[in-house]
N, C-alpha and C positions, 0 to 999 in steps of 0.2 A: 504493500497499500502506497502511496504518495504524500506525505504529512507537512506541513508546513507549521513550521514552531517559530512565533514573530516576540521576542523578543530572547538575549542572550545571557539574561541573569541568573542567578544562582534558579534557579526552579529551571529558568525554560532549557540553561544549556545541560540541565542533567536528563531532561526530559525528553529533550532531542537526541543526546547521543544513547539513552537507552531504548528508544525505542526502536532504531538504528541497531543496535544489538541483536532484534530480534528481526532483522532480516524488513525493514524499514527505508524506503526512501525516504531522506528528512531533509529540506530544507529550512535552517535554523539563520532567521532575517532579523538584521541591527542597523540602524541609520549611523552607527558607529564603522565607518571606511576602517580607521584603523586598526579597531579591533575586529574587526572582519578581515580583514589582511592576515591579523599574527597565527587568528584559528585557522583559518587555510593554511599555515604555515606550521602547525599543529601545535601551537601554544595556548596550551589552558589558562585563559584568566581566574579564575578562582583556585583556591584547596581546595579539593573534598577528596575524602581517599578511596582510590579506587578508581576513582573518576578519568584520568588522562591514558589508562591503560585500554579503556572501551573505544574514549574519545581518535586516540591514536588509532587501533586497531577499524574503527572503523570511518574513516578519514582514506588511509589504504584501501579498503574493502569498494569503495567506492558510493559508499550506503549515506556520508553526512558531508553536507553543504553547507557554505555558511554563500550567506549574501547579503549587500543591501537592497535587490531588488522587490519587494516585496510584491510587487505584482504578477512577476514572474512566479515567482515560489509560492502563490496562490493558485496562477493557473493550471501548473501543473501538481496540483495537489488536491486530496478527497476532504482532508480535514484540517483544519486549521484551529492549531490551538494560538491562543491569548496569555504571554505571559510575559504580563509588562510591571512595572512599576505600580504599588497602588502606595504610594508617601502618606503620613496623615499631613490631614487638614489642622488649623488654629486652634479648629472647634472639635480635634479626634476623628473628624472622618474621613475617609480613606477617601481619596484624591483621585478621580475617575479620568482625568483629561487624557493622558495617556492611552487608556482603554477605548475612549470614546472617540479618541481622534484617528485613532484604525477604523475604528466602524465605520468613520466616516467616509474616510477617504477607498473602504472596503465598499462601503454604495457606490461612489463614484464609478469603480472599476470596474465592479460588479452591470452598472446602466449602461456602460463602455464595451463590454462583450457580455452581451446575454445570451447568448449558446453554448458555453462554458462549464455548461455541468453542474447537475445541485454541490453546493459546500455547506461543510458544516463546521460553523464558529464553534471554540470551545473553550471556555473561559477557563483558562488553567490558576489564570492568578489568583489570591484573596481578597472576594469582592462583596460587597452589601449584600443584605437580600434584595434583589429587585435588580440586581444588574445587568443579567439576561433581559429583561426585559426592555432597559435602557437602550442595549447593544443592539439588538432584532430594531428597535424604535428608530438609530441610528441610522441603520444602512437600510429601514423601506425608505426611511423621508428621499434616498437617492434613486434607493433599485425596487418600488412597489411592487413589482411583478416578479421579480428573481426567485430562484427556486434556492432559498436556502434554509438554515435552522441553525436556531444559538442553546447550545446545553451547558454545563456547569459541569463541572472536574473537578473538585479541587484538591489540593495536592496535601499529602499527609508528610513528609519527608522529614527526617529530622536530618541539621546538619551534620558531618562529622560519620554519617549512617543512611547518606541521604541512594547513593546510589543501589545497596540494600534494600533499603525500603523500597523503593520502586520495582526494583529486579522482582523483587519478592515480599509484594505488600500483605498489609494484613487483613483488607479492604480496599475495594477499590470503590468509588460511592460516581454517580453520572445523574445528573439531573436532565431528565427530558422526558417531552410527550409525545415526540415524534416519531415513529416505528421505522423511520428511516436509522434515524440517527444511533437506533436505540439497537440496532443491528452492527449498526459500521464499529460503533464504540465493542462494543462484544465481541466483536473479528479481530479486534485491536488490542484487546487487555485478555484475548483468550490464552497466549503465551506465557503467560505472568500467574497465571491463576490454577496453573495444571496442580497444583498440591491442595486444592481443594480450598482454598479462600474465598471468599463470599464476592460477586461485587453486586451492589446495590442500586434498581432502579429509583428512583423518583421524580414531582415534580422538581420543581429549576428554586425554587424557591428554602427549598425544603435542604435540598444541597447545601445550597447556600449559606443556609445555617447551620448546619452540621459542620462545616469548617468550622465557624468561628465560635461556635457550643463549650464544639472540641477542644479547643487552643486554649479558651475562659476558662475551664475548666479543669483544664493542668495546671494552669497558670494558676488556680484558688487551691489548688494542692499544696503549690508552692508558696504562695502567701500564710496557711494557713501554718504549715511544719513551721514557718519560721517566727511564726506568732509565739507557736508552741516553745521550739528554741526556748527565746526570751524568760516563757514563762519557766522554765527547767532552770535554766541560770539562776530565777528569785525563789526560786523552791531548793535547790540543791538536787534536782533529777537532770536523767540523762538522756538526751536526747537523741543518743543512738541507739538505746534502749530500749524506747519512747516506739521508737520508726520501725523497729524488730516487730515490736511487741503489737504493734495495729499494721504493720504492714501483710504480717501472717492472714488475714482477714480476711477472706478471698473478695468481698464486698468491697474492701479497701483497696487491696492491692500492695506491691511493693514499690512500685515505680513511682517515681516523684515526690517523696515523700524526704530527699536530703536536704536537711537547710543548710543555708547559705547567706551570700548579700545582694542577693533580692537575683531577679532574673531581666536577662538582657535578649536581646539577637533582633530580628526584621519580624518576628512576629508574634512573638507574647504582648511586649506591649502595644504594641498598636492594631493588633488584633482585641484586644480586650478594650480599649479605646474607640475603637469601630463602634464592637458590639455597645457599650455604652450609649455611643451615638445615634444607634438606631432605638434604640430604647426609649433618648431624648424625644428623637422625631416624631416618634409614640407615644407620648405621653406618659412616657413607665421611666418611673424610680428604681433601677438596677442594683441596690442598698449594696448588694452582693458583689459587684464588677468593681466597682467604687473605692470599696476598701480594702479591695486587689492590691490597688492602684495606689491606693496608701499605704499599703502594710511594705510593700513594696521599696517604694520612694527612701521610708524611714531604716528599714533593715540597712542602708548601707551607712545612714548617721551613726546607728546604732553599732555596726563596724569600729564609726571614724572614735565615737566615746570611750569605745573600749583603747584606741590607740593612743586619746588621750587623755584619760584614766591614768594611766603608765605612767606618762611624763607630765602628769602634775598642769596640766594643761596649756603645756608651754610649747610647740612644737617646732616656734620659731628654731632657721638654724639647725635641724635634725636633717637627719640623712635616712631615707627607708628604703632600701631594696624589693621590688613590686614584679612577684612571679604571675604572669599571667595577664597578657592585654584582649584578647579574644573574649566574646560574651561563653564560649565555652568550650571543651577540648576541640580538637581535632576542625577546625575549620584557620580560617584567617577574616570574619566576619566579625568587626568589631562596633557595628550597628547598639547602640544600647547598651555600650559594654557597660556593666559595672565599673570594672579600671581605669574607664576613663571620668567617670563620676569622681570616684576617689583620689584620683590622681588633682583635679580641678581641687578637690576639697582639703588637700594636702597642699597643695601650692597658696591658696588662700589665707593657710594660716601659716604661712612661712617657712615651709621645708621645701626640701630637692626631694626628688625621686630617680633612683635607678634602675630602668625597667627590663625585663627582657618576655621574650612570647616566644616561642617556636616558628609560629609561623606570620604574627597581627603585627610587626614592628613596621614592616612599610605599610600597611592600613593603617596605622593609630599615627603613624606621622603625616599622615594627608590629611588628617582630622585634625590634629592636635598641633603638629607641627612641633620645633625643640621645646616643648611646654617641659620634658622630662628626657633626660640620659639617658641613651640607649646602649642595650650591649650585647655582645655576639653571643653570648652564654652568659650562665644563670647563675655561674661562681661569678663574674664579674661585677655583676649585678653589686654583689653583698662587700666588697670591698670597702674600709671607715663604712658602712652602714652602721643606723642605730639600730633596728632593726629589719626583720625581715616579713613582707605581709604576700602572703597566697592569696592569689584573687582567681587564678583561673585550675582547673584540678585538670593539667596537662600529665598523664604519665612518667612522665621524666621528673615532674615536682614529687613521685610519691614513696620512692627512696631513696633520697639526697645522700653526700658523704656528710653526714653531721657531724665531723670531727670536724673536714675544710669550713662548715658553715659555719661553726663555733670561731676556730680560726680568724678567719676572713671577717665578722660581724664585731663590731668595739664591743658589744654584749651580745650575751647567748638567748636573745628575745625574738621570738617570733607569734604574731598574728596571722592564724590560719581562718580564714576567710571559706574555707573548705571542707573543715575536719578532716584532712590528708593519714590525720598522724596519731597514733595511740598517745591516749595520757600518760598511762607506764612510764610508757616509754620515753618520752619528753622527760620525764622526773629522775627516770633514771639517767638518763643525759645530762641532767642540771641543766638544763635550757627552761626559760621562763615559756611558758606559750601559752596565750588567749584560741580558742575557738568557738563554735558557734554552740550553745546552749548543752555546754560540758563545763565540769568542773575547770576555772583555771591554776594552772602551774605556776606560783609566784615564787620561784626563788631566790 
């Protein structure tokens, strides 16, 4: 099957590459000519484990193509996936200008070439309820007689595991009321569901709501555990033991119960705010989700308070080594990264920061500039620092050379925002250790 994927950001590139892996002929479209040229030459513009192998293989096999020519890609394709940015507007709503602009362009194109056959336009971007109707209307405005349909197919990709999630999805959700569209999407996804995982067909609005509801519920679990962690600190309970205790309940589950310094990334913050905005538009006060955002903002401040309390509220002139800049491990994505927020807070207190991340330094420099010193390895950041701050749980931070860590720091002090280390071990090593929801080890 011939497929067009419009937009080569995180979702678009993974989508196009994975579809080509099952034998489809995929045309990835982007307006950035320089980016397109680099991808044609085999350069993957994002860091995502496993993507480079599939990317390279399918370019060589002639199944994965890159172009700036939207019309040619659509002309050749039966299905057109819209994988375009939906940035957060000032009021929290998802900005649909890029999607509507492409829909409008498609309408003009369909009007000029009315005999190119049925086209299925699929919203793959995370979009508010009712977007399918808006895309359909934008196309119909210019091509009322053209044979097309608009469907919703939300993505459920975890950054760092996106290739695995796409190739072996837990479920596929398709929103369409058109039988021809249903058959096309069923045929397209059949190779990914051979192990028996389900494909759910529903109306477009329900599919759009499913994506927002899913991400918002997971964000709620995280904020709930962050509140429990603070209560554990106040009462002397251990959040790790609480997490295991409640996670063994099948009604709750084990995942997304790890406390930390708050969620970030391109999905949770934006999607929760977008769902709140949808509720506001429908005159409904979504109190739980407003609290989720409030708790998430305060969690990094709680972490900062731990640092300030240790240093008697005076961080001026202090130097901190910071491990982890990406919002989560196995990605170079720094959108809404807690590390960025923390760096700004520390700088406002008069502190200096030496930061290291295995993949996200370039992305951080592009956003924050030289607000921090960036080092080529984790240990270089430690030299003459007053404390180590752990912000992202990369695997390489899980078992460092603690003797070396102690020798490089001015004093053996660690603030762990991801609970990577055992408190008893830190006590034995005589390291002053602050974590989330657990007893402080203050030597």
